[in-house]
N, C-alpha and C positions, 0 to 999 in steps of 0.2 A: 291644363285648362281649368279655369275657374268655373264653379257651378254658378247657377243663377242667383242662389242664396248669397254667395259671397259677392257677386256683383252688385246686388242690391244693397248689401251692407258694407261696402268697400270702405266707408268712412269710419266704421267701428274699429278701434284699435285692436281688438282681439282677433280680427280677421285679416289684418295686415300681412303682407308678405314677410316682413321682418319677424313678426310674432309667429308666423308659421315655421320659419327657419328655426327660431329659438325653441319652439315646441319640439321639433324633429330632434334638435341637438339635446334637449333635456331628456327626452325619451331615451336616446341613445346612451347618454351618460348614466341614467338610472338603470340602464339594462333592460328596460321594458321593450324598446324597439329592437328588433333583430338586426344583424349586421347586413350590409348591402348585398342584395342578391339572395338572401336567405329569408324564407317565410316561416314564421312561427305564430301560434295562436295566443293572443292576449287573453287572459281571464279577467274579466270586468265584474266585480261584485256590486250588486245593487240591492237596496231594500226600498220598499215603498215609502216616499215621503213627498206628497203632493206639495207644490206644483212641480217639483223637480223630477221626481220619478213617480209615475202612475201606473199601477198594474190594471189593465183593462180586462174585462170579463172573457174576451176572445183569446187571452194569453199574450197579446201584444203589450208593448210598453209605450208610454207617452211621457211628456214633460219636458221642461226646460233642459235639464241635464242629458236626457236622452237625445233630444234634438241636436244639442251642441256636440255630444259625443259622435253621433252619426256623421255630422258635418266634418269633424276633425278625422275620423276614421276614413271617410270617403277621400279626403285630401292626402292622408298617409297611405291609403290603400294596403292596410294591414288586416289580416283575418283576425276575428276576435270571437269570443264566446261569452255571453252574459250569464253569470251565475246569480240566481235570485236567492235571497235570504228570507226566511219567514219573518213575520211581524214581531214575534216575541224575541227579544234580546238581539235583534238584528244588528244594531250599532256595535254592540260588544263582539259579536261574532265576526263582522267585517273587520274590525280593528285587529282581532286576534288572528284572522286569516291573512291580513295585509303583513303584519309583523312576521308571521311564520312563513310567508312566501307562497301560501296556497292559492292566492290571487295576485294578480299583478297591480291592480289599481281599483279604486272605487271612484264612481262619478257622483256619488251622493253628496249633499252639502254636510260637510264635517266641520265642527268648530276646531280651530287650531288652539290647543292649549299647550302650555310649556312642556308637560309631560309627553303629550303626542308628538310635539315638535322635535323632541329628542330621539324619539324612536322611529319616526318615519318622516318622508318628505312630502311637501305640499306645494301645489302650484299656487299662482297668484289667484285670488278669488275673482269670479266674474259676477258675483252678486253679494251685495252687503246690505243688510237690512237693519233697521232700528225700530224698536217698539216704542211708541209715543202714546201718551195719555193726553186726550184733548178736553178742555173744559171750556164753558162759555165765558166770555169776558164780562165783568160787571163793573159798575161805577165804584168810586172810592167810598161813597156812602154805604153802598151795598156790602163792600169789603168790611167796613167797620161794623156794620150791623151783624154780619156773619161772625166776625171775631168776638164780639161781646155775647152773641147767642151761644157760641161754642164754649166761651169762658164760663158763662153761667151754668151750663149743663155739666161742666167738668168737675172734678174733685178739687181743682185748684181753688175755686171760689170758696169751698168749705174750709180749706187750709188757710186762706186769707181771712175769713171771718174768725176762725179759732185763733189765729195769731193776733188779730186786732183785738179780740175779747181778752186774750192774756195780757196784752200791752196795757189796756184800760184797767183791768183788774189790778196787776202789779203796780202801775202807776199811781192808782188810787190808794193802795196800801202804803206806799212810800210817802204820799202826800199826807195821809192821816198821821203817820208816825212823825213826820218832820215839820208839820205846819205850826206848831207851837215853839219850835226851835228858833232862837234868834241869832244864830251865828253867821247868817248870811250878810254880805256886804250891803250897805245902804238901807239897812232895815227891811229887806225884802223877805216876806214870809211865803211858805208854801213851795 
């Protein structure tokens, strides 16, 4: 029997029946879910990372990951125990406990790195975020003005002025030395 949440979100692929079956199989293959007819308690490690896991003052947990885990657990009907980790070094502790088998899984957002991928299994992400910096748009004239303003303020302007001065100085020296020399073609001097 599906819960009301699953009926409301039936078009979400993460809640589809095929995905539920795959999740059950995935948990069985990993050894996280017990065999049929046998009940075992899953140890789920969490640390506070809003908006995914939020520690409330009354001792309860909220957040996107908590809600998703409760829906999955309700569907799987497996007993579980939440192990809370302190704020200091919580990610490091969770990763160590996952690797050592002291907890069965974590529902916190974890970045998949090459090193972590070799040491533990990850499910497909249900949330992917990108950090973006936004700026106002400006006209081409404003863009050119900003470029020259930044150019004048930078050290590049001083380097260009020094280089130009050196070219004029040494060019002038060569002209002084060579101006009376008549070995140029067509009697051109200087």
